[in-house]
C-alpha positions in Angstrom: -8.7 1.0 3.8 -7.9 -0.7 0.5 -10.8 0.9 -1.2 -9.9 4.3 0.5 -6.3 3.9 -1.0 -7.5 3.1 -4.5 -10.0 6.2 -4.4 -7.1 8.3 -3.3 -4.7 7.0 -6.2 -7.7 7.5 -8.7 -7.7 11.1 -7.6 -4.0 11.7 -8.6 -2.3 12.7 -11.9 -0.8 9.4 -12.6 0.9 10.4 -16.0 1.7 7.3 -17.8 0.9 5.0 -15.0 -2.6 3.6 -14.4 -4.7 2.0 -11.2 -6.1 -1.5 -11.3 -8.8 -2.6 -8.9 -7.4 -6.2 -9.3 -5.1 -7.9 -6.7 -1.7 -8.2 -7.9 -1.5 -11.8 -8.7 -3.6 -14.3 -10.6 -5.4 -17.3 -9.1 -2.3 -19.5 -9.2 -0.3 -16.8 -7.3 1.9 -15.6 -10.0 2.5 -11.8 -9.9 0.9 -10.0 -12.8 2.5 -6.6 -12.0 5.7 -7.9 -13.7 3.8 -8.4 -17.0 1.7 -5.2 -16.7 4.4 -2.6 -16.2 3.3 0.8 -15.1 0.0 -0.5 -13.5 -0.7 0.2 -9.8 -2.2 -2.8 -7.8 -3.4 -2.6 -4.1 -3.3 -5.9 -2.1 -6.1 -6.9 0.1 -6.3 -5.7 3.7 -4.4 -7.4 6.5 -5.2 -7.0 10.1 -3.5 -7.6 13.5 -4.6 -7.0 17.0 -1.8 -7.2 19.6 -2.0 -6.6 23.3 -0.4 -3.3 24.5 -1.4 -3.2 28.2 -2.9 -6.1 30.3 -4.0 -5.3 33.9 -4.7 -7.8 36.8 -8.3 -6.8 36.7 -8.8 -8.2 33.2 -8.8 -4.8 31.2 -7.0 -5.2 28.0 -5.7 -2.3 25.9 -4.7 -3.4 22.3 -3.1 -1.9 19.3 -5.3 -2.7 16.2 -3.2 -2.4 13.0 -4.7 -2.5 9.3 -2.1 -3.0 6.7 -2.6 -2.2 3.0 0.3 -2.7 0.2 0.5 -1.4 -3.2 3.0 -2.7 -5.7 3.8 -1.6 -9.4 6.7 -2.1 -11.7 8.8 0.2 -14.2 11.3 -0.3 -16.8 14.4 0.3 -14.6 16.4 1.4 -17.6 14.0 4.2 -18.6 12.0 5.3 -15.5 9.1 7.6 -16.5 9.8 11.3 -15.8 7.1 11.4 -13.0 8.4 8.3 -11.2 9.7 10.1 -8.3 6.8 12.6 -7.9 4.3 9.7 -8.1 6.1 7.8 -5.4 6.0 11.0 -3.2 2.3 11.3 -3.8 1.6 7.6 -3.2 3.4 7.9 0.2 0.7 10.5 1.2 -1.9 7.8 0.9 -0.9 7.1 4.5 -3.0 10.1 5.4 -6.2 9.0 3.7 -9.2 9.0 6.2 -11.7 6.3 6.7 -15.3 7.2 7.3 -15.8 4.7 10.1 -12.3 4.4 11.7 -9.9 6.9 13.5 -6.3 5.8 13.4 -3.8 7.6 15.6 -0.7 6.5 13.8 0.0 6.1 9.9 3.1 4.9 8.4 4.2 4.2 4.8 7.2 2.2 3.9 8.8 2.2 0.5 10.8 -0.8 -0.8 12.3 -1.4 -4.3 13.8 -4.4 -5.9 15.0 -5.2 -9.5 13.4 -8.3 -11.1 14.2 -10.0 -14.4 17.4 -7.7 -14.7 15.4 -4.6 -15.9 12.0 -4.3 -14.1 12.0 -2.1 -11.0 9.4 -3.2 -8.6 8.0 -0.5 -6.0 6.2 -1.6 -3.1 4.5 0.7 -0.5 3.1 -0.6 2.7 0.7 1.5 4.8 0.2 0.6 8.4 -2.9 2.4 10.1 -2.8 1.7 14.0 -5.3 2.7 16.6 -5.5 1.8 20.2 -8.6 0.1 21.5 
């Protein structure tokens, strides 16, 4: 799903923002999105598989969730004019389709935080869930 989200973002009018195919931190784990303001980074996929229903006959039904997060930073004192509309468009990435998987539940959660007194960090986490 990571590549699907990146492809979706590449099709958007990002204004002064840009999309990177890199993960949002360097080899030592230092976040690079704080230095590269207005660059959108997409994390690697995370997966979880949790039991939903277990039967006495050994049948198990699970919820399988694939999670993808993106993160970017902006100058909190002078947010670009398209910040709000961009966040709205990025939330819609929860609706991207996978060519090989069908997800029956899609969620997007937006969080923001201020770092270094003037950098607004925006993170959007997408959760794609299916029953199997």
